C-alpha positions as CSV (number, residue, x, y, z in Angstrom):
1,M,-0.3,0.0,0.0
2,V,1.3,3.2,-1.2
3,D,2.1,5.9,1.9
4,Y,0.8,9.1,0.6
5,E,1.5,12.2,2.4
6,T,-0.4,13.8,4.9
7,F,-1.0,17.6,4.6
8,K,-0.4,20.2,7.4
9,N,-3.7,22.2,5.6
10,P,-6.0,19.9,3.6
11,P,-8.4,21.3,1.4
12,I,-10.8,19.5,2.6
13,T,-14.5,21.0,3.3
14,E,-16.5,18.1,4.0
15,A,-15.9,14.4,4.3
16,I,-18.9,12.1,4.0
17,V,-19.7,8.3,5.4
18,D,-22.9,7.0,3.5
19,I,-24.6,3.6,4.1
20,R,-27.7,2.9,2.3
21,V,-30.0,0.2,3.8
22,E,-32.7,-2.0,3.2
23,F,-35.7,-2.0,5.9
24,G,-38.0,-5.2,6.8
25,S,-41.9,-4.9,7.0
26,E,-41.6,-3.9,10.9
27,F,-39.9,-1.0,10.2
28,N,-41.4,2.2,11.7
29,S,-40.4,5.9,11.0
30,D,-40.8,6.7,14.7
31,H,-38.0,4.6,15.0
32,L,-35.7,7.6,13.8
33,Q,-36.8,10.0,16.3
34,K,-35.7,7.9,19.1
35,I,-31.8,8.0,17.5
36,C,-32.1,11.7,17.8
37,A,-33.0,11.3,21.7
38,E,-30.3,8.9,22.2
39,I,-27.8,11.2,20.4
40,K,-29.2,14.6,21.7
41,E,-26.4,15.5,24.2
42,Q,-23.8,15.5,21.4
43,Y,-26.2,16.6,18.5
44,P,-28.8,18.9,20.3
45,I,-30.0,20.8,17.0
46,V,-32.5,18.4,15.3
47,E,-34.0,19.2,12.0
48,N,-37.2,17.0,10.5
49,K,-37.0,16.3,7.0
50,N,-39.7,15.3,4.5
51,I,-40.4,14.5,0.7
52,F,-42.7,16.4,-0.9
53,Q,-44.8,14.4,-3.5
54,T,-47.4,15.1,-6.3
55,T,-49.5,12.9,-8.7
56,V,-51.1,14.2,-11.4
57,Q,-53.3,11.8,-13.8
58,I,-54.1,12.9,-17.5
59,A,-57.9,12.5,-17.6
60,S,-59.4,11.7,-21.2
61,T,-61.9,14.8,-20.6
62,G,-58.6,17.2,-20.5
63,N,-58.7,17.6,-16.9
64,S,-55.6,16.9,-14.9
65,P,-56.5,16.0,-11.3
66,S,-53.6,15.9,-9.1
67,S,-52.7,14.9,-5.3
68,S,-49.9,16.1,-3.2
69,T,-48.5,14.6,-0.2
70,I,-46.0,15.2,2.4
71,E,-44.1,12.0,3.8
72,P,-41.3,11.9,6.5
73,H,-37.9,11.1,4.9
74,G,-35.9,11.6,8.2
75,F,-33.9,13.7,10.9
76,F,-30.8,15.9,10.6
77,C,-29.1,16.4,13.7
78,Y,-26.3,19.1,14.0
79,S,-23.6,19.1,16.6
80,A,-23.9,22.5,18.7
81,D,-21.5,24.1,16.3
82,K,-23.0,22.7,12.8
83,T,-20.0,21.5,11.7
84,T,-21.0,17.7,12.3
85,I,-24.6,16.1,10.8
86,I,-25.8,12.7,11.4
87,Q,-28.9,12.1,9.0
88,N,-31.1,9.4,10.3
89,R,-33.5,8.6,7.2
90,I,-35.8,6.1,6.1
91,D,-33.1,4.8,3.4
92,G,-30.2,4.8,5.4
93,F,-27.5,6.7,7.4
94,T,-25.1,9.5,6.7
95,F,-22.3,11.2,8.8
96,N,-21.2,14.6,7.4
97,K,-18.0,16.2,8.8
98,L,-17.7,20.2,7.6
99,K,-14.6,22.2,8.5
100,P,-12.2,22.0,10.4
101,Y,-11.2,18.3,9.1
102,E,-8.7,16.5,11.6
103,N,-8.4,13.0,10.4
104,W,-9.9,10.1,9.1
105,E,-9.6,7.8,12.1
106,K,-11.8,10.6,14.2
107,I,-14.2,10.5,11.3
108,K,-14.6,6.4,11.2
109,N,-14.9,6.3,15.2
110,E,-17.7,8.7,15.2
111,S,-19.7,7.5,12.1
112,K,-19.3,4.0,13.3
113,S,-20.6,4.6,16.8
114,K,-23.7,6.4,15.3
115,W,-24.0,3.9,12.7
116,D,-24.2,1.5,15.9
117,I,-27.5,3.4,17.3
118,Y,-29.1,3.8,14.1
119,S,-28.6,0.2,13.2
120,K,-29.9,-1.1,16.6
121,I,-32.6,0.8,17.1
122,T,-33.9,0.7,13.3
123,Q,-32.8,-2.9,12.5
124,P,-32.2,-2.6,8.6
125,V,-32.2,-5.9,7.4
126,K,-29.8,-5.3,4.5
127,I,-27.0,-3.0,3.7
128,L,-27.2,-2.3,-0.1
129,R,-24.3,0.3,-0.8
130,I,-21.7,2.7,1.2
131,A,-19.8,5.6,0.0
132,L,-17.3,7.7,1.2
133,R,-17.1,11.1,-0.5
134,Y,-14.4,13.9,0.3
135,I,-14.9,17.4,-1.4
136,N,-12.3,19.5,-2.0
137,Q,-11.9,23.0,-2.3
138,I,-8.3,24.5,-3.5
139,E,-7.6,27.9,-3.7
140,I,-5.3,28.6,-6.7
141,P,-3.6,31.6,-6.6
142,L,-4.2,34.1,-9.7
143,P,-3.0,34.9,-12.3
144,I,-3.6,31.1,-13.5
145,R,-1.6,30.1,-16.8
146,D,-2.8,26.9,-17.1
147,F,-4.9,24.7,-14.8
148,K,-2.4,21.6,-16.0
149,D,0.2,23.4,-13.7
150,Y,-2.1,22.0,-10.7
151,F,-4.3,19.0,-11.9
152,K,-3.2,16.1,-14.2
153,T,-6.8,15.4,-15.6
154,T,-8.3,18.7,-16.8
155,P,-10.6,19.6,-20.1
156,E,-8.8,19.8,-23.4
157,I,-9.8,22.4,-25.7
158,A,-9.2,21.7,-29.6
159,P,-6.2,23.8,-30.2
160,T,-7.7,25.7,-33.3
161,L,-10.3,27.5,-30.8
162,P,-9.4,30.1,-28.0
163,Q,-7.8,28.9,-25.4
164,A,-9.2,31.0,-22.5
165,L,-12.1,29.0,-20.3
166,S,-14.3,30.8,-18.0
167,Q,-16.2,28.3,-16.7
168,F,-16.3,24.2,-16.8
169,Y,-17.8,21.2,-15.3
170,M,-16.2,17.9,-15.5
171,Q,-17.3,14.3,-14.2
172,L,-15.7,11.0,-14.3
173,V,-16.5,7.9,-13.1
174,I,-13.9,5.7,-12.7
175,P,-14.0,2.1,-11.7
176,D,-11.2,0.7,-9.1
177,N,-8.8,-1.5,-11.4
178,E,-7.6,-3.5,-8.0
179,D,-11.1,-5.7,-8.8
180,T,-12.8,-4.5,-5.2
181,G,-16.0,-3.6,-7.0
182,A,-15.7,0.1,-6.2
183,T,-16.3,3.0,-8.4
184,A,-15.4,6.8,-7.8
185,I,-17.6,9.3,-9.3
186,I,-15.2,12.5,-9.6
187,N,-16.7,15.8,-10.0
188,Q,-14.4,19.1,-11.3
189,T,-15.2,22.7,-11.7
190,F,-14.2,26.1,-10.9
191,K,-15.7,29.3,-9.1
192,Y,-14.3,32.6,-9.3
193,I,-14.8,35.0,-6.4
194,A,-14.6,38.3,-8.2
195,S,-15.0,40.4,-4.6
196,D,-11.9,38.7,-3.4
197,K,-10.2,38.2,-6.7
198,K,-10.2,34.1,-6.2
199,L,-9.9,31.3,-7.9
200,F,-11.4,28.0,-5.9
201,Y,-11.2,24.7,-7.7
202,I,-13.8,22.2,-6.9
203,F,-12.4,18.4,-6.6
204,D,-15.3,16.3,-5.4
205,I,-14.2,12.4,-5.0
206,D,-17.4,10.2,-4.3
207,A,-16.1,6.4,-4.0
208,Q,-18.8,4.3,-3.6
209,K,-20.0,0.3,-3.6
210,N,-22.5,-1.8,-4.1
211,L,-23.2,-4.4,-1.9
212,N,-26.1,-6.9,-0.8
213,I,-25.1,-7.6,2.9
214,T,-27.3,-9.0,5.6
215,V,-27.2,-8.2,9.0
216,E,-24.9,-11.0,10.5
217,C,-22.0,-9.3,8.6
218,F,-22.9,-5.6,8.8
219,D,-19.3,-5.1,10.5
220,V,-17.8,-5.7,7.2
221,I,-18.6,-2.7,5.9
222,W,-15.6,-1.1,8.0
223,N,-12.7,-2.9,6.1
224,E,-14.2,-1.8,2.8
225,F,-14.7,1.3,3.8
226,E,-11.2,1.4,4.3
227,K,-10.5,0.1,0.8
228,L,-12.5,2.8,-0.4
229,R,-10.4,5.3,1.6
230,K,-7.6,3.7,-0.4
231,F,-9.2,4.5,-3.7
232,K,-10.2,7.9,-2.7
233,N,-6.6,8.8,-1.9
234,R,-4.9,7.4,-4.9
235,I,-7.4,9.4,-7.1
236,F,-7.0,12.6,-5.3
237,H,-2.9,12.4,-4.7
238,E,-2.3,11.0,-8.5
239,S,-4.4,13.9,-10.0
240,L,-2.3,16.8,-8.5
241,T,0.7,18.1,-9.3
242,N,3.5,18.9,-7.1
243,E,2.9,22.6,-7.5
244,A,-0.9,21.8,-6.6
245,K,0.4,19.9,-2.9
246,E,2.7,22.5,-2.1
247,L,-0.4,25.1,-1.8
248,F,-1.3,23.4,1.7
249,R,1.6,21.3,2.9
């Protein structure tokens, strides 16, 4: 395993641990409120999240009767400073850690701790998918000559066209070539803040894997998360030039 460099000032704005599940017929969305009560001391701010659905029927008379429903989707539980979020939803569990970022071990331990509470109370029967997503925002000094000075994967403009680039959005979907069954969805774009005269390059890596794990094997997902982290780190480090890494050393 490659021992990648650890940076003093990593550009991570958000780290996300996501677990999608399937429930049996005994599941009740009221269980999600019990989780909020269980973790209230650490996560005192709670927001109720609902899904708004509209159904439209096309009638032969030309009338289009419709009906709308609001269904519970889950609860977002925030730490007092709102830098950490626990999502308890009817389709799964998500742990969000906003800046400041410390290290992976703290994120893994905290997300595992809260997942254990979620799974104990809600009793899912299967884990269907896991994902580890890191959203990076890299501040590029201006003026910039070429994005290739910082990134090894960039959009190519035909040489006969103007080479200036005022905006782009690029998405790559890369399967792990080490046969782990994982896939990474990589989004790259940038935004220019005119008032600050700064350019922020968004480098969003979402490593995920579809699973079909029953309850007696739930603990294996944390080994799978380690594999996703290895894949995510490889994409991050191999995509940046040394000049880019100097920005957060």
